[in-house]
Structures are given as C-alpha cells and as structure tokens.
C-alpha positions, 0 to 999 in steps of 0.5 A: 647164440650168434656166429661162432666158428673154429674151422680148418679145411685141407684141400687139393684146390679151391675149397668151395668147388671141392665141397660142392662135389662131396657125398657121404664121407667115409668114417674110417678115412676120417678117423685115420685123418684125425689120428694124424692130426691129433697124435697121442690123443684118445679118440672115440666116436660120438654124435655127429653134426653137419657143416653148418652146425658143426663148425663150433663143437663143444670143447673136447669134441671134434666134428670132421669129415674126409673126402678125396681132395678135401678134409674138414675139421671143426674144433674150438682148439683152432680158435687162436688169437694169432693164426700164424701160431697154429701148431706146426704139425697141423700146418705140416699136414697141408704140404702140397695142399691149401689150408684154410682156418676160419675162427669167429666168436660173436660175443667179443666180435672177434674174427681170425682167418688164414690161408696157407699154400703148400705149408706157406702162410700167405694171409692171416688176419685177426682182430677184435674191437677190444684188442684191435688188429692182433695179426695182419700178415700178407696182402688182403684178399679180394673179398677184404678190399671193400672193408679196408676201403671204408665201404662197410662201416660198422653200425653199432647201437650203444648200450644204455648209459654209454656214450656213443663212440666211434667203433674202434675198427673201420668195419665190423669183424663179424660182417667181414667174417661172413664174407671170408667164410663164403669166399674161403669155404663157400657158405655162410652162417648168419648172412643172407644166402646166395644162390651159389652158396653151398648147402652146409646143412646137407654136408654131414660131419662125424663127431669124435671125443678127442682127449689128450691123456696128459690134459685135465680130466673131463670131470675136472673141466666140467666142475670148473665150468659149473663153478664159473657159471654159478659165480655169474650174476643173473642175466640182464635182458635188453630190448630195442625201444621205438627210437632204436635205443636199448632198454633193459627189461625186467627179469 
C-alpha cells in the first residue's frame, strides 16, 4: 500500500515527548473532542486502530484519541494540498497549543506538513513531482535542511519505455515525509526505526464514523467508488530485472 497519512495532533508542548507518556485514552474525552472538531456531524463509534495503522482510515472514518496534553486525529479529510487552508475552526482549536499536520500519499509522491503555534502558522510545505512546490511558508525546520542542501537526492528507477529524466524535485517527498513524521510526531511508517522512536503500534486509537448530514449518503459514495473501480483497466504488474530495470510480468 505504501505510506499514507492524514494526521492532526494538538499538543501542549513537544509532541513526541507527550506521546511517549500516554496510556489508554478515555473514550468519553475523545468523543467530546471530536464533537468540538466536527460540529454538526453524526458521530458513531466503530472499530478502532492504533497510531501506526490508524493515520489513514477509510473515508468517513476517523481514528482518534485524547489524553491530557495531547490529542491525535487520523482523517483523510485533512489531506489538503495547501495546509494553510485547513478549516479555520480546526486551527482555532489549537489556541495556546501546538498543532501539527502531516499528510502523505505515496501513489503520487505527495507530502504536506505544517506546524501552528498558538494558532499562528509557522511552517507549511506541500509538494509533489507532478505539481512541484504547492505551498512553502515559513523557514525550513532543522530536519529539512539536509534535503534542501542536496544531501538526499532522489534515486528513481524509470518505467519501461520511458526515458530516464531528472527527478523534478531536489529530493524525494516520501523520504522527507518520514523524517518529518519522526521529528514532528516521534515515529515513522516505512523508514528504519530508531531506538528513540515511539512504538506507534502500542498506542490505541478509537474509531468513529463521522458523517455530515448535509453531505452525500454513504450508499451513494460507495456506488461511485464501485463504478470507478469497474471502469479501471486490469492491473499491470512489474518486477525488477537483474540489471535493475523494470520489466512487465504477465497477469
């Protein structure tokens, strides 16, 4: 599946430090948090997950947990191209706190992350090879500097029949995305774990179905997705040849 995240964290200080101290979250506290962040929505508890798997829940599902000092929300709805356009009520909820957004979609090599301090945006970056730099606000954070300095150039294997062209960005967004996730939230999804990393698998999140009564009905959304899947061509499967190139395998 590759790395995918749609993550918001509200914290009273350093996120990794706070997450290292959490125990079991309180369901009622978490539900109260969601009612503040999703006003007017219908919220119903469903199967939960954990911090490692729960940062990219199915559409319409939110994985969340609230502890004293730190709140975590996994929701596809926060995966927006320009983090500075995060809905105002979500930013306002961070008054007096730190707010971190982390979003990655590995299929298109897209990364976005942002940090607010007491409701003020201090850093936002969003980029992908197809769209280039979508948003770049504030000074780069320390973990970014080696990437912008050219210390981590992208190493890309071209698709069969395509000319090998320079990667359109100075680094691979997914590589920076893993370092951003570690620096901002204390864990990684696909990178090599380090001794100080949080055991995200051990941090349980509650699951909730969140539906806007004014939005499309779930059955209509499911029918739309099913139609799109049926219209897709059969998958093409590739493997690495001994020389490192990609070759198509018969299906």
